[in-house]
N, C-alpha and C positions, 0 to 999 in steps of 0.2 A: 580572282583568275585563275588559280589552282582547281577549282570546281569545274570551270569551263574548259579547261585541260583535258580533265578527267571524262567527262562528258563527250568529248571530240572524237568521232570515229575516224579522223585523219591519221594514215599510218599502221591501223590496224591490220591491213593485208600486209603489209612488210613484216610486221611483227607475228604474224602467223606464220609467213614463210620461213622466216628465220627459226622459230621453235620447232616447225616442221623439218626443217633440215638438219638442226641440232639432234632432233631425235633419229632420225636416219643415220647420221654420223655416230650418234651412241650406239645404234643397232648394228651396223656395221663393225665396229671397234668389240662389241660384245660376241659377235658370231666369229672373228678372228680369234678372238682369245679362247673360243671354245674349241675350234678346228685345228688351233695352230699345234698342239701337241701332236695329233694324228698325222697331220702333213709332216712333220720333222721325223717321227719313227719312219713313217713311207719313205722319205726320200733318203733317210741313213739306210733303210733295206735296199732301196735301189742303188745306191752307191756301192755299197757291199757286193751285190749282186755284177754291175758294171765292172769292178774293180778285178773281179775273179775270171772275166772273159778274156781270151786271147785274140786281138783283133787278127791274128793270121790266119785262125782257124775258120773252115767253111761252116757256116751255121746249117748248109743245107744236106751236110755229108749225112748219109744214113737215112736221109729223109725219104718218105716215100713219093713217088711219081704218080702222075696221073696215069690210071690205067693198071696200075700195079696190082698183081693177084696178092700180094702180100701185105698189101696197104691195110691196115687197121680202121675200120668205119667209125 
């Protein structure tokens, strides 16, 4: 009976999909482990820059306008 079970291919496709899915999940976790440090650093830098901004300041003060001869190309 056990030999018949081993030779049977019923359910083999399901097993393949389970293994492929597990492999993809493991790959996703590995990628996240590699890039999470960089994302953390970047988000920290963005937080510092955003905290330094004054929301009442006009971000366009001093900006060159279209057709301005003093604009830097």
